[in-house]
C-alpha positions in Angstrom: 127.8 78.0 92.5 129.2 78.5 88.6 127.4 80.4 86.1 125.7 77.5 84.6 124.1 76.6 87.9 122.9 80.2 88.5 121.4 80.1 85.2 119.6 77.0 85.6 118.4 78.0 89.1 117.2 81.4 87.8 115.5 79.8 84.5 113.9 77.2 86.8 112.6 79.4 89.6 111.9 82.9 87.9 111.0 81.5 84.5 109.4 78.0 84.4 107.8 78.2 87.9 107.3 81.9 88.4 104.4 83.1 90.3 103.6 86.9 90.2 101.2 88.8 92.5 98.1 90.1 90.2 98.9 87.7 87.7 97.3 84.1 86.7 99.9 81.7 85.7 98.8 79.6 82.8 101.1 76.8 81.5 100.8 75.0 78.4 103.0 72.7 76.2 105.0 75.7 74.7 104.7 78.8 77.0 104.5 80.0 80.3 102.0 82.9 80.4 100.9 85.2 82.8 97.7 87.0 82.6 97.1 90.4 84.0 93.9 90.4 86.5 94.0 94.1 86.5 93.9 95.0 82.7 97.6 95.7 82.5 100.0 93.7 79.9 100.6 90.1 80.4 103.8 88.1 79.5 105.0 85.0 78.5 108.3 84.6 80.3 109.3 81.2 79.2 108.9 79.1 76.0 109.6 75.5 74.4 109.6 76.1 70.7 111.5 75.1 67.6 112.0 76.1 64.2 109.6 73.8 63.1 106.6 75.1 65.3 107.6 78.6 66.3 105.4 80.7 64.0 102.4 78.6 64.7 102.7 78.9 68.4 103.5 82.8 68.0 100.4 83.0 66.1 98.3 81.1 68.5 99.5 83.2 71.2 98.6 86.4 69.5 95.2 85.1 69.1 95.1 84.0 72.7 95.8 87.5 74.0 94.1 89.2 71.3 90.5 87.3 72.5 91.4 88.5 76.0 92.2 92.1 74.7 95.5 92.1 76.5 98.9 93.4 75.0 101.8 91.2 76.1 105.5 90.8 76.2 107.5 87.8 75.3 110.5 87.9 77.3 113.5 86.2 75.2 116.8 85.4 76.6 120.0 84.8 74.1 120.2 81.3 75.4 116.7 80.5 74.3 115.9 78.2 71.2 115.7 78.5 68.6 118.5 81.1 68.0 116.4 82.9 65.8 113.4 83.4 68.3 113.9 87.2 68.8 114.3 87.9 64.9 110.9 85.6 64.0 109.1 87.7 66.8 110.1 90.6 65.2 109.2 89.4 61.7 105.7 88.7 63.2 105.1 92.3 64.3 106.9 92.2 67.7 108.7 95.5 68.8 111.9 94.5 70.2 113.5 96.3 73.3 117.3 97.1 74.0 118.9 94.2 75.3 119.4 93.8 79.5 122.0 92.2 81.0 120.5 89.5 83.5 122.9 89.9 86.6 122.6 87.6 89.4 124.4 87.4 92.6 124.5 84.9 95.7 124.9 86.7 99.3 126.5 85.0 102.3 127.0 86.7 105.7 130.6 87.9 104.8 129.3 89.8 101.7 130.6 93.4 101.9 127.0 94.6 100.9 125.6 93.1 104.1 128.2 95.2 105.9 127.7 98.4 104.0 127.2 101.5 106.3 125.1 103.9 104.8 125.6 107.7 105.7 122.8 108.9 103.7 119.0 110.0 104.0 117.9 106.8 102.9 113.9 105.7 104.0 111.7 103.1 103.4 108.7 104.2 101.3 105.4 102.7 102.5 102.6 105.5 101.5 101.2 106.5 98.5 102.7 110.0 98.4 106.0 108.3 98.7 105.2 106.1 95.6 103.8 109.2 93.7 107.3 110.9 94.5 109.2 107.8 92.8 106.6 108.2 89.8 107.7 112.0 89.3 111.4 111.0 89.7 110.9 108.2 87.0 109.1 110.5 84.6 111.9 113.4 84.8 114.4 111.1 84.4 113.2 108.8 81.5 110.8 111.4 80.0 108.0 108.8 79.6 105.0 108.4 81.8 105.1 106.0 84.8 101.6 106.2 86.1 100.7 102.4 85.5 103.9 101.6 87.4 102.7 103.8 90.4 99.4 101.9 90.3 101.1 98.4 90.4 103.5 99.4 93.2 100.7 100.9 95.4 98.5 98.2 94.9 101.3 95.5 95.7 102.3 97.4 98.8 98.8 97.3 100.2 98.0 93.7 99.1 100.9 92.2 99.8 103.2 94.2 101.8 105.8 91.6 102.7 106.9 90.7 99.4 107.5 94.4 98.1 110.3 96.9 99.7 110.7 100.4 98.3 113.3 102.9 99.2 114.3 106.5 98.5 116.9 108.9 99.3 115.8 112.5 100.0 117.8 115.7 99.9 116.2 118.9 101.3 112.7 117.2 101.2 113.1 116.2 97.5 113.3 112.2 96.3 116.5 112.2 94.4 117.1 108.4 94.1 114.9 105.6 94.4 114.9 101.7 94.0 112.5 98.8 95.2 112.7 94.7 95.3 109.9 92.0 95.1 110.9 89.1 97.1 109.6 86.1 94.7 107.2 83.9 95.6 108.4 80.3 96.5 111.7 81.2 95.3 115.1 82.1 96.9 115.2 85.0 94.8 114.8 88.7 95.3 114.4 90.9 92.0 115.7 94.4 92.2 114.3 97.1 90.0 114.4 100.9 89.7 118.0 102.3 91.1 117.3 105.5 89.1 118.9 108.8 90.4 118.5 112.4 89.1 121.7 113.4 87.0 122.6 116.4 89.4 122.9 113.9 92.3 124.9 111.0 90.7 128.4 110.0 91.9 127.3 110.0 95.7 127.0 106.2 96.0 123.3 106.7 96.3 122.9 103.5 93.8 125.0 101.4 96.0 123.5 102.4 99.1 119.8 101.4 97.7 121.6 98.3 96.7 123.2 97.4 100.1 119.6 97.9 101.9 117.7 95.8 99.7 120.6 93.0 100.0 120.1 93.2 103.7 116.6 92.9 103.8 116.6 90.3 100.9 119.1 88.0 103.2 117.4 88.9 106.5 114.2 87.3 104.6 115.8 84.3 103.5 116.3 85.1 99.7 120.2 84.6 99.3 120.1 85.3 95.4 119.6 88.6 93.9 118.5 89.2 90.1 118.7 92.4 88.2 117.8 93.4 84.6 120.5 95.8 84.1 120.9 98.6 81.6 124.5 99.3 80.4 124.5 102.3 82.9 124.1 99.8 86.1 126.2 96.8 85.0 129.6 98.2 85.8 128.2 99.0 89.6 126.7 95.8 90.0 130.0 94.2 88.6 131.9 95.9 91.2 129.6 94.5 94.1 129.8 90.9 92.9 127.1 90.3 90.2 127.8 88.0 87.4 126.1 88.4 83.9 124.7 85.0 83.2 122.9 86.3 80.0 120.9 89.0 78.0 117.2 89.4 77.7 115.1 91.3 75.3 111.7 92.2 75.9 109.7 91.8 72.9 106.4 93.9 72.7 103.5 92.6 71.0 101.7 94.3 68.4 98.4 95.9 70.1 95.6 93.5 70.5 93.1 96.4 71.2 
């Protein structure tokens, strides 16, 4: 598949038709929105707007989410129309996150990641303490709280264990690197998250080991496509492994509705 075909498949399966555990999917003429069933932030993952109606639709969505007292993220990709969508959202009070690269790769049984022999202390995390270790790791690396992430991971692992796989690498009993993966419902994609390593333990191949473990699990479960929203630090590693950059995304955070 070429880049355009990959992007079309991603757009169809993970934007227009996406179903997310813990969220109620709502589709209107102009947006696909997901409403959290646990009081967390909602999101708009796909939109069909133009220069003539975009501001009115943005105001309608702000009113909608305000009425249910839920903040939300409007995810914008650089191929979305109108070209000025991100700038218009900013003008309407949204905070725009740093861009992330949309990286996608198709696996086959000859792919090097599926034949990667790891020689690290990597384990699957299935218990609440292991997830707390991940939150401590993320807090230490990014210096912002991740309590809500921990609640969501633990809830999803309990309620839908077959759709979420979490892995960590330990040294001397300390979690030093971790990542997780969702096998997306009714989709050929698996989405990869995390991939964080404490600074003192970088350069040891831990990111690639976690990537290979998740690739194997995804492929075994019939999900041949992997997708990552990549930071500038992760992108070069992903490209070496065969990922293609298809687009850039921007998380546009709504003004608070509460």
